Residue frames as qw, qx, qy, qz and C-alpha x, y, z in Angstrom:
[[0.006, -0.290, -0.062, 0.955, 236.13, 105.88, 221.85],
 [0.414, 0.629, 0.637, -0.160, 232.59, 106.78, 220.70],
 [0.391, 0.373, 0.417, 0.731, 232.24, 108.60, 217.35],
 [0.034, 0.106, 0.115, -0.987, 231.39, 112.32, 217.17],
 [0.437, 0.436, 0.547, -0.565, 227.74, 113.29, 217.09],
 [0.503, 0.582, -0.265, -0.581, 227.81, 114.02, 213.37],
 [0.248, 0.337, -0.886, -0.202, 229.60, 110.75, 212.60],
 [0.230, 0.129, 0.904, -0.338, 227.17, 108.81, 214.79],
 [0.532, 0.508, 0.243, -0.632, 224.25, 110.37, 212.93],
 [0.477, 0.515, -0.562, -0.437, 225.76, 109.30, 209.60],
 [0.057, 0.185, -0.980, 0.055, 226.45, 105.81, 211.00],
 [0.441, 0.268, 0.668, -0.537, 222.80, 105.60, 212.12],
 [0.616, 0.541, -0.101, -0.564, 221.65, 106.25, 208.57],
 [0.372, 0.459, -0.775, -0.224, 224.15, 103.73, 207.11],
 [0.077, -0.076, 0.963, -0.245, 223.32, 101.02, 209.59],
 [0.531, 0.355, 0.470, -0.609, 219.59, 101.63, 209.34],
 [0.590, 0.527, -0.355, -0.498, 219.90, 101.25, 205.54],
 [0.237, 0.355, -0.904, -0.038, 221.90, 98.03, 205.97],
 [0.159, 0.107, 0.905, -0.380, 219.47, 96.48, 208.50],
 [0.425, 0.469, 0.472, -0.613, 216.28, 97.92, 207.19],
 [0.594, 0.404, 0.644, 0.263, 216.70, 97.09, 203.51],
 [0.323, 0.102, 0.310, 0.888, 217.92, 100.48, 202.13],
 [0.028, -0.829, -0.549, -0.099, 214.79, 102.41, 203.15],
 [0.258, 0.578, -0.071, 0.771, 215.41, 106.19, 203.00],
 [0.319, -0.265, -0.607, 0.678, 215.87, 107.79, 206.41],
 [0.055, -0.866, -0.496, 0.014, 213.29, 110.18, 207.77],
 [0.280, 0.706, -0.028, 0.650, 214.05, 113.86, 207.34],
 [0.576, -0.568, -0.363, 0.462, 215.75, 115.48, 210.30],
 [0.073, 0.975, -0.020, 0.207, 216.66, 119.01, 211.24],
 [0.640, 0.352, -0.395, 0.557, 220.09, 120.11, 212.11],
 [0.425, -0.777, 0.142, -0.442, 219.30, 121.02, 215.69],
 [0.005, 0.500, -0.796, 0.340, 221.49, 119.88, 218.55],
 [0.675, -0.078, 0.548, -0.488, 218.58, 117.82, 219.95],
 [0.885, 0.385, -0.049, -0.258, 218.05, 116.02, 216.64],
 [0.499, 0.594, -0.618, 0.125, 221.76, 115.31, 216.27],
 [0.246, -0.396, 0.771, -0.433, 222.02, 113.95, 219.80],
 [0.807, 0.095, 0.390, -0.433, 218.99, 111.69, 219.26],
 [0.802, 0.517, -0.264, -0.141, 220.41, 110.53, 215.96],
 [0.202, 0.600, -0.735, 0.242, 223.74, 109.81, 217.59],
 [0.502, -0.236, 0.702, -0.447, 222.15, 107.71, 220.30],
 [0.879, 0.295, 0.184, -0.327, 220.08, 105.76, 217.73],
 [0.633, 0.640, -0.435, -0.026, 223.12, 105.29, 215.60],
 [0.033, -0.514, 0.806, -0.290, 225.30, 104.00, 218.42],
 [0.687, -0.047, 0.593, -0.417, 222.54, 101.60, 219.50],
 [0.861, 0.450, -0.004, -0.236, 222.19, 100.29, 215.95],
 [0.411, 0.657, -0.624, 0.101, 225.94, 99.90, 215.56],
 [0.295, -0.383, 0.792, -0.374, 226.19, 97.96, 218.85],
 [0.800, 0.150, 0.424, -0.397, 223.23, 95.76, 217.92],
 [0.772, 0.574, -0.230, -0.149, 224.61, 95.05, 214.45],
 [0.187, 0.616, -0.742, 0.189, 228.07, 94.19, 215.89],
 [0.513, -0.217, 0.728, -0.399, 226.53, 91.82, 218.40],
 [0.865, 0.325, 0.211, -0.319, 224.49, 90.07, 215.70],
 [0.604, 0.648, -0.464, -0.024, 227.57, 89.73, 213.47],
 [0.056, -0.526, 0.801, -0.281, 229.65, 88.28, 216.31],
 [0.705, -0.034, 0.572, -0.418, 226.87, 85.82, 217.14],
 [0.847, 0.478, -0.042, -0.226, 226.72, 84.63, 213.51],
 [0.492, 0.657, -0.560, 0.110, 230.47, 84.15, 213.42],
 [0.369, -0.479, 0.716, -0.350, 230.77, 82.25, 216.71],
 [0.525, 0.114, -0.798, -0.274, 230.96, 78.51, 215.88],
 [0.821, -0.391, -0.025, -0.415, 228.75, 76.10, 217.79],
 [0.374, -0.562, 0.729, -0.113, 230.60, 73.80, 220.18],
 [0.530, 0.260, -0.757, -0.278, 231.56, 70.47, 218.65],
 [0.869, -0.341, -0.053, -0.356, 229.75, 67.49, 220.20],
 [0.885, 0.107, -0.351, 0.286, 233.01, 65.55, 220.23],
 [0.243, 0.505, -0.416, 0.716, 234.63, 68.25, 222.38],
 [0.606, -0.513, 0.169, -0.585, 232.21, 67.57, 225.22],
 [0.070, 0.317, -0.921, 0.213, 233.67, 64.95, 227.58],
 [0.707, -0.259, -0.508, -0.419, 231.42, 61.97, 228.02],
 [0.648, -0.558, 0.329, -0.401, 230.54, 60.56, 231.40],
 [0.505, 0.345, -0.788, 0.071, 232.92, 57.81, 232.42],
 [0.844, -0.455, -0.168, -0.229, 231.79, 55.05, 234.74],
 [0.283, -0.742, 0.589, -0.149, 234.35, 54.54, 237.56],
 [0.511, 0.295, -0.807, -0.022, 236.51, 51.46, 237.33],
 [0.721, -0.360, 0.301, -0.511, 235.03, 48.68, 239.46],
 [0.345, 0.318, -0.883, -0.022, 237.15, 45.52, 239.77],
 [0.772, -0.330, -0.446, -0.310, 235.29, 42.48, 241.08],
 [0.524, -0.661, 0.400, -0.357, 235.48, 41.64, 244.77],
 [0.017, 0.374, -0.926, 0.049, 237.54, 38.65, 245.97],
 [0.358, 0.138, 0.894, -0.230, 235.71, 35.40, 245.44],
 [0.569, 0.627, 0.266, -0.460, 233.57, 36.87, 242.66],
 [0.787, 0.413, 0.335, 0.315, 234.03, 36.06, 238.92],
 [0.429, 0.760, -0.018, 0.488, 237.05, 38.04, 237.78],
 [0.344, -0.862, 0.244, -0.280, 238.20, 38.74, 241.32],
 [0.176, 0.516, -0.797, 0.260, 241.12, 37.47, 243.33],
 [0.580, -0.200, -0.789, 0.035, 240.77, 34.24, 245.32],
 [0.497, -0.709, -0.001, -0.500, 238.85, 34.76, 248.55],
 [0.670, 0.080, -0.615, 0.409, 241.72, 33.64, 250.77],
 [0.487, -0.791, -0.097, -0.358, 240.68, 34.24, 254.35],
 [0.820, -0.195, -0.268, 0.466, 244.01, 33.12, 255.80],
 [0.253, -0.945, -0.005, 0.208, 245.40, 35.96, 257.92],
 [0.619, 0.648, -0.204, 0.393, 248.41, 37.66, 256.39],
 [0.735, -0.379, -0.237, 0.511, 251.45, 37.58, 258.59],
 [0.024, 0.994, -0.002, 0.108, 252.67, 40.99, 259.71],
 [0.722, -0.493, 0.274, 0.401, 256.16, 39.69, 260.43],
 [0.133, 0.769, -0.418, -0.465, 258.97, 41.18, 258.34],
 [0.931, 0.277, 0.235, 0.036, 259.69, 39.19, 255.20],
 [0.474, -0.462, 0.490, 0.566, 262.99, 38.57, 253.50],
 [0.379, 0.576, -0.318, -0.651, 263.52, 39.56, 249.84],
 [0.208, 0.258, -0.894, -0.302, 264.01, 35.90, 248.85],
 [0.315, 0.211, 0.833, -0.403, 260.71, 34.78, 250.41],
 [0.177, 0.507, 0.776, 0.330, 257.42, 34.24, 248.61],
 [0.044, -0.894, -0.363, 0.258, 256.14, 37.52, 250.07],
 [0.261, -0.582, 0.319, 0.701, 259.26, 39.16, 248.71],
 [0.240, 0.157, 0.749, 0.597, 258.22, 37.95, 245.26],
 [0.036, 0.770, 0.634, 0.065, 254.69, 39.37, 245.74],
 [0.210, -0.800, -0.083, 0.556, 256.27, 42.66, 246.76],
 [0.271, -0.208, 0.563, 0.752, 258.09, 42.75, 243.39],
 [0.107, 0.504, 0.769, 0.379, 254.73, 42.32, 241.65],
 [0.123, -0.863, -0.425, 0.242, 253.25, 45.18, 243.65],
 [0.274, -0.612, 0.227, 0.706, 256.21, 47.39, 242.79],
 [0.289, 0.094, 0.707, 0.639, 255.91, 46.45, 239.11],
 [0.039, 0.686, 0.664, 0.294, 252.26, 47.56, 238.82],
 [0.231, -0.843, -0.218, 0.435, 252.82, 50.64, 240.97],
 [0.302, -0.402, 0.393, 0.770, 255.54, 51.76, 238.54],
 [0.162, 0.339, 0.734, 0.566, 253.24, 51.18, 235.56],
 [0.105, -0.816, -0.563, 0.076, 250.51, 53.16, 237.29],
 [0.250, -0.812, 0.023, 0.527, 252.97, 56.02, 237.72],
 [0.666, 0.746, 0.008, -0.001, 254.00, 55.65, 234.04],
 [0.227, -0.739, 0.622, 0.120, 257.56, 54.74, 235.02],
 [0.935, 0.284, -0.049, -0.209, 257.67, 52.15, 232.25],
 [0.545, 0.574, -0.579, 0.197, 261.44, 51.66, 231.92],
 [0.215, -0.435, 0.724, -0.491, 261.75, 50.90, 235.65],
 [0.824, 0.013, 0.364, -0.435, 258.87, 48.42, 235.45],
 [0.822, 0.479, -0.288, -0.108, 260.38, 46.78, 232.34],
 [0.258, 0.600, -0.701, 0.288, 263.64, 46.24, 234.24],
 [0.572, -0.294, 0.613, -0.458, 261.84, 44.02, 236.78],
 [0.944, 0.249, -0.071, -0.206, 261.51, 41.32, 234.14],
 [0.829, -0.329, 0.349, 0.289, 264.22, 38.66, 234.20],
 [0.668, 0.198, 0.339, 0.631, 267.36, 39.43, 232.23],
 [0.130, -0.426, -0.056, 0.894, 266.94, 43.12, 232.87],
 [0.477, 0.484, 0.073, -0.730, 263.78, 43.27, 230.75],
 [0.199, 0.309, -0.791, -0.490, 264.64, 40.63, 228.13],
 [0.116, 0.196, 0.967, -0.112, 262.09, 38.09, 229.44],
 [0.377, 0.538, 0.358, -0.663, 259.31, 40.49, 228.52],
 [0.577, 0.363, 0.644, 0.346, 260.04, 39.89, 224.84],
 [0.233, 0.917, 0.256, 0.198, 260.00, 43.63, 224.18],
 [0.430, 0.316, -0.182, 0.826, 262.42, 46.52, 224.04],
 [0.151, -0.393, -0.499, 0.758, 262.04, 49.23, 226.68],
 [0.201, 0.172, -0.202, -0.943, 260.48, 51.51, 224.04],
 [0.433, -0.162, -0.741, -0.488, 258.07, 48.81, 222.87],
 [0.333, -0.383, -0.784, 0.357, 257.07, 48.11, 226.46],
 [0.009, -0.358, -0.274, 0.893, 256.37, 51.77, 227.09],
 [0.298, 0.052, -0.456, -0.837, 254.36, 52.06, 223.87],
 [0.379, -0.298, -0.860, -0.166, 252.16, 49.10, 224.88],
 [0.280, -0.548, -0.648, 0.448, 251.21, 50.63, 228.24],
 [0.044, -0.185, 0.048, 0.981, 251.09, 54.17, 226.76],
 [0.249, -0.303, -0.676, -0.624, 247.72, 53.13, 225.26],
 [0.447, -0.603, -0.656, 0.079, 246.17, 53.35, 228.73],
 [0.114, -0.749, 0.066, -0.649, 245.24, 56.46, 230.74],
 [0.536, -0.550, 0.477, -0.427, 245.10, 54.42, 233.93],
 [0.768, 0.167, -0.617, -0.037, 246.52, 51.03, 234.80],
 [0.400, -0.536, 0.544, -0.506, 246.24, 49.41, 238.23],
 [0.673, 0.027, -0.733, -0.088, 246.34, 45.94, 239.81],
 [0.686, -0.544, 0.291, -0.386, 245.33, 44.18, 242.95],
 [0.414, 0.425, -0.799, 0.097, 247.91, 41.58, 244.05],
 [0.866, -0.361, -0.154, -0.309, 246.94, 38.40, 245.83],
 [0.639, -0.595, 0.487, -0.029, 248.79, 36.12, 248.23],
 [0.352, 0.568, -0.707, -0.233, 251.73, 34.28, 246.65],
 [0.961, -0.057, -0.212, -0.168, 251.83, 30.51, 246.34],
 [0.798, -0.489, 0.279, 0.215, 254.50, 28.21, 247.68],
 [0.091, 0.762, -0.561, -0.311, 258.06, 28.46, 246.32],
 [0.971, 0.228, 0.060, -0.020, 258.82, 25.73, 243.78],
 [0.195, -0.785, 0.567, 0.153, 262.48, 24.81, 244.26],
 [0.935, 0.111, 0.324, 0.095, 264.57, 22.55, 242.12],
 [0.769, 0.314, 0.166, 0.531, 267.96, 22.33, 240.40],
 [0.427, -0.204, -0.075, 0.878, 269.12, 25.59, 241.94],
 [0.088, -0.313, -0.349, -0.879, 266.14, 27.55, 240.56],
 [0.063, 0.378, 0.705, -0.596, 263.22, 29.06, 242.42],
 [0.137, -0.324, -0.538, -0.766, 259.76, 29.87, 241.10],
 [0.073, 0.400, 0.708, -0.578, 256.60, 31.30, 242.66],
 [0.009, 0.487, 0.627, 0.608, 253.22, 32.28, 241.29],
 [0.001, -0.308, -0.420, 0.854, 251.29, 35.38, 242.36],
 [0.194, 0.643, 0.715, 0.194, 247.62, 36.01, 241.38],
 [0.094, -0.228, -0.009, 0.969, 246.75, 39.45, 240.07],
 [0.240, 0.738, 0.630, -0.039, 243.64, 41.37, 239.09],
 [0.264, -0.090, 0.214, 0.936, 244.30, 44.18, 236.60],
 [0.198, 0.810, 0.546, -0.084, 241.85, 47.03, 235.95],
 [0.344, -0.200, 0.255, 0.881, 242.65, 49.87, 233.52],
 [0.381, 0.786, 0.324, -0.364, 241.20, 52.58, 231.33],
 [0.647, 0.269, 0.423, 0.574, 242.13, 52.81, 227.69],
 [0.196, -0.116, 0.126, 0.965, 242.97, 56.07, 225.88],
 [0.223, -0.339, -0.533, -0.742, 239.44, 56.18, 224.44],
 [0.427, -0.322, 0.296, -0.791, 237.93, 56.01, 227.95],
 [0.859, -0.130, -0.356, -0.345, 236.73, 52.43, 227.82],
 [0.574, -0.586, 0.526, -0.226, 237.46, 50.19, 230.87],
 [0.709, 0.313, -0.630, -0.058, 239.47, 46.96, 230.74],
 [0.666, -0.509, 0.446, -0.313, 239.67, 44.12, 233.28],
 [0.681, 0.331, -0.653, -0.008, 241.94, 41.09, 233.40],
 [0.766, -0.509, 0.337, -0.202, 242.62, 38.26, 235.85],
 [0.817, 0.423, -0.381, 0.092, 245.73, 36.15, 235.77],
 [0.851, -0.465, 0.050, 0.241, 249.03, 35.03, 237.25],
 [0.232, 0.864, -0.434, 0.104, 252.55, 36.44, 237.47],
 [0.960, -0.137, -0.074, 0.235, 255.36, 33.86, 237.69],
 [0.062, -0.919, 0.381, -0.078, 258.62, 35.04, 239.25],
 [0.935, 0.130, -0.205, 0.257, 262.03, 33.40, 239.16],
 [0.128, -0.886, 0.435, -0.100, 265.28, 33.69, 240.96],
 [0.660, 0.331, -0.650, 0.179, 268.46, 31.62, 241.27],
 [0.813, -0.548, -0.196, 0.026, 269.10, 29.65, 244.43],
 [0.345, -0.846, 0.397, 0.093, 272.21, 29.89, 246.53],
 [0.929, 0.204, 0.162, 0.262, 274.53, 28.49, 243.96],
 [0.523, -0.448, 0.249, 0.681, 278.15, 29.38, 243.26],
 [0.303, 0.063, 0.500, 0.809, 278.64, 32.10, 240.69],
 [0.010, 0.751, 0.620, 0.225, 275.08, 33.52, 240.89],
 [0.171, 0.290, -0.074, 0.939, 275.01, 37.29, 240.90],
 [0.113, 0.279, 0.577, -0.759, 272.90, 39.43, 243.18],
 [0.475, 0.229, -0.214, -0.822, 270.64, 40.25, 240.22],
 [0.520, 0.047, -0.796, -0.305, 270.16, 36.56, 239.46],
 [0.245, -0.193, -0.860, 0.404, 269.28, 35.84, 243.10],
 [0.256, 0.216, 0.286, -0.898, 266.62, 38.57, 243.17],
 [0.443, 0.486, 0.742, -0.128, 263.01, 37.80, 242.25],
 [0.116, 0.330, -0.381, -0.856, 262.29, 38.86, 238.68],
 [0.719, 0.355, 0.256, -0.540, 259.22, 38.40, 236.47],
 [0.352, -0.140, 0.856, 0.351, 259.41, 35.33, 234.29],
 [0.057, -0.308, -0.743, -0.591, 255.98, 35.50, 232.67],
 [0.314, 0.211, 0.397, -0.836, 252.56, 37.13, 233.01],
 [0.052, -0.266, -0.878, -0.393, 249.40, 35.35, 231.86],
 [0.268, 0.271, 0.354, -0.854, 246.28, 37.58, 231.82],
 [0.034, 0.363, 0.841, 0.401, 242.83, 36.77, 230.52],
 [0.266, -0.396, -0.164, -0.864, 239.75, 38.99, 230.21],
 [0.174, -0.007, 0.753, -0.635, 237.82, 38.98, 233.48],
 [0.041, -0.422, -0.880, -0.215, 234.43, 37.23, 233.29],
 [0.080, -0.804, -0.579, 0.109, 231.52, 39.62, 233.06],
 [0.178, -0.769, 0.049, 0.612, 233.76, 42.58, 232.25],
 [0.647, 0.758, 0.078, -0.007, 234.38, 44.35, 228.95]]
């Protein structure tokens, strides 16, 4: 609600004194025209003063609050330093069994997909011994990967199954690319070794399933 004409005239004098350094106002007559003019000048001065005050009180944006430009993650191509082996052997489209080498590679793909979706406890359970082979508790495992905003992997073709003494092992190459919480990229190249028990008496279904035995990752050449 705007002030009355008389109040606006008084406000004009007060604001003019505040902005103009206490100079005495010019003499005015008490005609309706003079009061209307004074009211308009007073309202304009009040609005201008309020705008200047608000501008002085508005803090400047913090430089740290402005998001910096992030370069897209760019894992190396197969055959390049840091990339997966450039294996040109066609991949069979035939169905694979869970106990095959491709079944082991599928476990690795599932593992990194779960981490990418931040389903850390489910990923942790894919280590042998229901997570114990990771050397971490479920909470510690989650805390380690919680340092990343993004975490992905490309999975290569599995090697041959190494069989002996009722145990089975297979190695699967992986290329990991991630983004840390501070926005910096990270690239690794390495191998996932999986284990399962053979068809031996007393082995449980869990023991006969492919589970992660170890993961060996090293920084990818030419990447930070």
